[in-house]
N, C-alpha and C positions, 0 to 999 in steps of 0.2 A: 114660265121662268121669268124673273125680273133680274135685271143686270143694273145695280146701283152704283155710280161712279164716286169712290171715296176720295180720291185724290188724283189730281194732276201735276206733274212736274216736269221739268227739263234736266236730262241728265247729261252731262258733258264730260269730254275726256278727263281721266285725272290728272294729266299732264298737258300743257300747251302744245299745241302742234308747231314743230320748228318752222321757222321762218321760210326756209327753202321749199317746204313742202306745202305752202299754203294755198296754191293754186295747182289742180289736178285736172288735165286735160280730159275730156271723154273722147273716146275712139270713134272711128266711124262705125263700126258696130252698135255703140250707143246711141248713135245719132238717129239711127233706124228703127230703134224700139220706142214703143208708143209710151206717152205720158200717162202711165198707170200703175197702179199697185200690186205687187206679188204678195199674196196673203200666205201665212202658213200658222197652222194651229197646233199645239203639242199638248196632250194631256196626260197629266200626272194625279192618279188617283192617291187617297192619303194611305198609305199601306202600312205605315208605320208610325208609332209615337215617340220616336227618336229623331234627333236632328242628325246631320252628317257627321257631327262630332261625338255621336253617341249619347249625349245628354238628354235626359226625360223632358219630354214637353208636357207640362201639366195644364196647359191653358190654351184654348184654341186661338185666342187672339195673341197670344205670344209667338204662336207658330206663324202667323200670318206676318208678324212685324219682323221676324227674324228672316223669314223668306223673302218678303219684299226687300228688306235691306241687303240681303245677298244678292238678289237680281239686279238691283241698281248700282250697288259697288262692283260687282264683276263686269257689268254692261260699261262703267265708266272706265274700267281698266282696259277692257278690250277694244273700246274706241280709240286707244293710243296707237293700235295697229290698224284699225280700220276708220281711221280719221276721216276720209271723205264722207261716210255716213253721217257725220255730224256737221256736214256744211250745208252750203245753199248752191244751187245752180244759178249761173248767169251766163250771159250772152256777150259776145265782143267780136265784131266783124263776122257776124253771122256762123261763129264758131261757139258751141256750148262748153263750160267748164263747170269745175265745182270749186267754189272759193270755201277752202278749209280752215273756216275761222272759228271752229268750236262753238257754233251756234247751238248744237245739242241734238238730243233725240227726245222725242215725246214720250213720256211713260204715264200711263195711266194705270191706276189700282181701283179694282171694282170688287163688290161683294155680290155674289149669285145666291139667291134664297131658295136654293134646291141643292140636293147632292148631285155630284158629277155623273153619277149614274144615269139620271134622267136624261142627259144629252147623248151619253154613251148607248144608252138601250134603243133609242130611235132618233138617231141624228138627222137633222134636216136643215136645209141652208138658212131659214128664218132665225133657229137659234144659234147656228154658228155664226153667222154674220154679227150677232149681238157681242160675240166675244172677241170680236176685231177692233182695232182702235180707229179705222176709217173704213168708207166704203171702198171697193176694189176700183170704181170708176173714179175715184178723187184724183185730182191732178197736185202737182207740187204747189202750185199758185194757190189752191184751195186750203192745203194743210200747213204750208210752210216748213215742213220736215220730210227729209228724204227717208228717214227711218222713224216708224212709230211701233211702239210696244204697249200691249195691254196685258197686265197680270190679273187674271180673274180667280178669286177664291171661292170656293163653293162652301156651303154649309157644312159639309162633310170633312172639310180640311183639304180636300183635293184642289189642284190648280190646273188651270188651262192657260198657256202662254199664248197670245196671239201676236204675231208679227207682220207688219205690211212694209214692204221696201219698195222704193220707186224703181220702176224697170228700166229707168234710164242709167241707172247705176249698177244694177245686179240682175244676173240670171240665177237659175236654180243653184248651179255649181257655187256661186258667189256668195249666195243667201245659205247653203248648207256649210260652207267654208266658216262664216261668220258665227252660224248657231252653235257649231262644234267647240269652236275658240271659245265663245261666251260661255257656254256650259262647263268646259275643262277650265277656264279660270275660276267658274264659281266653285268647282270641286278642288280647285288648288292644284290641278295638273295640266299645264297650258303646253299641252304636247303637239296640238294641231295648228297652232297659229302660224300665219305665212309671214316673212318678212316684210316689212313696211315697204320696202322699194317694190314690191309687186304692184303697187298702185301707180298708174301713170306709165307703166311699160307698154300697156296695150295700146296707148294712144302713139306711143313714139314708134311702135311697129306698125300700127295701124292708123295712120294719121287721119285725125278728122278733116271732112272736106267742107268747101264753102258751096253748099248745096243751091244757093241762090245764083251761081252763075253755070250751074250746071244745066243740062237739057231737061231735067225733072227734078221734082222735089217730092220728098216724102211727107205724107200728111201726119204720120206718126200718131194716128188715132185709130180707134176702133170704134165701128158702129154698135151701141147698145141697143139692145131689143128686149122685148119680153120673151125670156125663154125659159124653160123648164129645166132643172138641174136633178138629175139622178145619179146614185151612186152604185154601181155593180161590182160585187167582189168575185174575184176568182180564186179559190182556194189552190194550194199546191198541188192536190191530186187532180182537179180539173184542169190546171194548166197542164198537167202531164198529158192527160186525154186530148187536149186540144192540139198540143205538140204532135202527137201521134196522128191525130187526123189529118194536118196540116203537111205532114213530112212527105217529100217527093224525092226523086232523084236528083232535080235540081237544087232543091234545098232540103237536104237530110236532117239538118239538126236547125229547125226554126227556134228562135228566141222566143220567151214569153212576151215581150213587147210586140215582135212582130205577129205572132198568132192572136193577142187580144186585139190589137189595132186593126188587123185585118177582119176579124169576125164583127167588131163595130161598124168598119167601114161597109162591109157587106149589108149587115143591116139598114144602113143609111141608104144604100142602094135600092134595096127592096122597097124602102118607104118611097123613095121618088120614082120608082116604076110603078108602085101602086097608085100614087097620086096624078102621075101624068098618062099612063097607059104605055108609055114607051120609055126606052133606056136612053138617058142622055150621058154624055161623057162624064166621066168622074174622077176629081182629083182629091188626093190626100196628101197634105203636106205633112212630113216628120219635122218637128223642131230639134234640131241636132246640137249638141256641144261640139263645137268645132275645135275644141283645145288640142286634142290627140292628133287630129288630123293636120293641123297646122304646125305641130310640133311645139306647142306652148301651154304644157299641161296644167300650170298653176296660176296663169294670169286671172286678175280679178277683174269685175265688170261685166261686160257682155261679149261673150264669144259665140253667138248663136246664128244658125244659118238654117235654111229650109230645104229639105229634101223632098222634090217635086216627084209624086208618082202618080200615074194616069193610067185609066182603063176605059175602054168603051164596050167590053164585053156585055152581052144581053143576058147571059147567064154565069156571071162570075162565082167561083168557086173559093171557098177558103184556100184551097191549095195554089190556085192562080193568083189570087190577091198576094199571098205570101211570097211567092216567086216574083210579082212586080214590086214588092217593098224592098225586098234582097236585092233586086237589081238596080233599083233606085239609090240605094245606100252604097251599093258598090261603086256606081258610077260618080256619086258624089264624092267619095273618097278620092278617086283617080283624079277628078278635075280640081280638087283642092289639096292634093297631096304636095305640089309644088309652092314655089314662093307666090303669094298673092299680093296686091297692092290694094291701097284704098279703092282705087278705080274699079278694080276687080270686083271687091266687096258691093261697091255702089251698083255696079251692073246686076250682081246677084240680087240685090233687093229690088231693083226696078224690075227685073223679070218676074220675081215673085208678087210684087203689087199687079203687074200687068195681068198675069194668069188669075190673081185672085178677083180682079175686075171683070173678067168676062162672064157674061150673062148666059152664055149658052153652055156652059159647064158648072156641074155641082162641085162646090169646093168644100172640104173639110180639113181642119187642122189637128194632129196630135202631138203632144208634148209629153214626153216620159221624163218621170223625176226617179224613175226606178235605179235603185244601187247608190242613191245619195244615202248619207249617214244619219239621217234626222233622227233614226231610233237609238243612235248612240249618245244622244244629247242628255247627259246625267248631270244635273245641277249639284247634285248632293242628296237628293232624296229619291233615287232610282232613274231608270230609263223611262221614257214616255210608253204610255200603254196603247196610245193612238196618236198617230200624225196625219192631219189631213189638210186640205184646202178647201174652202167652199168653191163651188163651180163658177166659172166666168159668165158674166151677163151677156155673153157674145153666143150667137148661134153656131151650131156645127163644129164645136170645140170637144177634144177628148183630152183629158189628162189623166195619165197614169202614175201611179205612185205604190211604193212598196207595201204590201201587207207587213204586220209586224213580225212573222217569221222569215222573211226576207225571200221567200219563195212565191207566195201568191202576190195577187196584184189588185188594187183597186183602181177601178175606172170611173172617173167623174166626169159625166158627159152632160153637155149644153145643147139642147135642140128647140126649135119652135114647139109649143104645146101640141099641135096636131101631129107633127112628127114624132114627138116622144110618146104619146098614146100608143102609137103603133110599135115603136121600138121596145118599149118596155113590158110587151106582150109578146114579143118574138121568142119562139118556142125553142129556136137554136141557140139563142143568146141565154135565155134562162136554164137551157140544159147544162151550161157550163158556169154559170154564174149565179149568185143570190143578188136579189134587189135590196139594197139597204138593210143588210142584217145588223144585229147588235154588234157594236165595237168593242166588247170586252169580252 
């Protein structure tokens, strides 16, 4: 597969950002998120020879021109509401903010010399990464943009839209809100866009802290390693089987996120025990969208915390791990159900970093993107047939995302090569999932 860049340009807001909105402070949550990019890929096969207004498309290149223009025009209009995404990060008195100066968003257009089916039939990280505008491990300093988009037009007329957004300004919820708003703008039904005022509210509620005068500092960085990434798909029927196996009197109704993350955690623990000959304490951190817990369901930016769960069981079972996960989630809700301050959030992240830094504990992180509405993103040529993100080049990371039917789960996992060699042959895991099946 060859991906050839046809055009690069900067897309700016269709209207200038009002003067009183030209500075958007980052919240204390944003401060603790790493300077890396959150990637997303949406695949749209060419299922029709008509555009969204019903006119016949009689030429491949006219289709590309039309859809590229629609993507850029609707992106420009969407940036009016998501104006910080077109800005630049700056620091003043050790506090990070966004200068909302309509600097713009990078938009790259490419031609891919194969049909989209070639990617969907056997997707792998090497191919998927070519469809993104920049590397996940890039920093804002290296790219110069908070948001980058790559529109990949395949030989067959299919499209893959690659998006990378700085984690300093957005978590999965914020990215989903933006994608759906952008698609709705392209379709002509701007029904999900949020009021402009939602930006900046998070920083007023959870004020940024001067970390230079605190007793600790966050590195805001991940250690990138040579990891192997794999995709395990749990279809709806296997999710039901897994829930049935995991159910107990303590947790009679486990969720699909609980059972899938517990099963992969169990596999990782088996690997550790096999390598060391003994069972080490093991922690799984669940990245949690804290909006509902904190009572701010629509705030933009990052409202992300980590639910710590731990076991020292020598023979952990799926049932026992699900129970541990449920207990951790319930404790987390209680701890943050009341008003919390910026100091409380700082303490939360300090405790998380301290636990992640312990050498006598195996640490794993799971982030669930399930129930985000990425599959609803219809720009005018139908909903995506597949939504995914390449795995992170960070060891011991599990990312869960919806299968297209909304019932199954795709698990995108990243482990060191020797560990992955054992995990991908785990009989229990393969009894409930398929390793990298066709994506169409």
